[in-house]
N, C-alpha and C positions, 0 to 999 in steps of 0.2 A: 504494499500500499504506500503510495506516495502522498506528499503534502497536498497535491491537487485533488486526489481521490478520497482523502479522509472525510468521513461524514461529519457534518457540522452539528453542533449542539442545538437542540430545538429549544426555542424560547418558551418559558413557562414560569409559573410561580416558583419562588425559591423554596427549597426544602424547609419544612417546619422545624424549628429548633426543639430540642428536648424540653421536657417539663421543668419549670422552676419549682423545686420541691418545697414543702412546708418546712423541712429541716433547714434549708438554706435561708428561707425567709425568717425563721426564728433566730438563726445565727446573725443575720443582718440586723434584726431588731435589737439584739443584745449588744452588738458592736456599736450600733448607732447611739444607744444609751451611754455606753462608755465614751464614745466620741463627744457627746454633749457635755459630760462631766470633764473631759479633757479640755474642751474649749473654755469652760469656766475657770479651771485651774490655770490654764495658760494665761488668760486675761489677768488673773490675780497675781501671777508671777511677774508678768510684764509691768503691771502697775507698781508692784513692790520694788522691783529693780530700778524702774524709772524714778522712783521717789528716793532712791539711794540706799535701799536695804542691802546689808552685807549677806553674803552666802556663808552658811555655816561650814567650817572646814570639814573636809571628808573626801570620799572617793569621787563625788560628783561636783561639777562646777557649773555655773550659769552666768551668762552675760547677755547684755542687749546689744544687738547690731542695729544700727539705724540706717535705713535705706530711703533715698528720696526718689520719687517718680512723679511724672506728670500724668494727670488724669484728664483725658480729652472728653469731658462731658459737654453736653449741649449748653449747659449753664456757663461753664468755664470758657468755651469757645465764643459764646454770645457776648460775654464781657469783653473779649479781646477784639472781635471783628464785627460785632453787631448781630442782632437776632436774625435778620434776613439772610445775610451771607452764611451764617452758621447753619440755618435750616437748609439752604441750598447745598451746603457741603454734606450735611447729614443725609440728604436725599440721594447723593452720589454713592454712598457707602451701602453695600449689601448688608442686611442684618446677619448677625451671628446666631446660629441655632444651638440651643442648649437642651440637654435632656435632664429632667429632674425626676428622680426615682422617689415614689411615695410608697411606703410600705406601712400598712396598718391593718387593723382587725377587719375582716370581711363581715358584712351584714349577715345577721342570722345565726 
């Protein structure tokens, strides 16, 4: 069989992925709860270090790194170049698609 005589794949729906199991959803739920607690702990650590708190001597160390970045929001750009030009610029940019996973108790 040569390249020219190879059969082509027929278009059709993509294969269905395997099930998302309840065990995986339960694991996700437990990790999400831990992640929530981690965000709170992180915020508290950042605030303490920013206020000048010392780190207890031991095996672990912590420090804050400060990074600066520009945020090109509609509000910021409008202040710089005016609302009309900012909206024109925004209209030229394709929206970014994001996926948000929501896991919760099913009804019933």
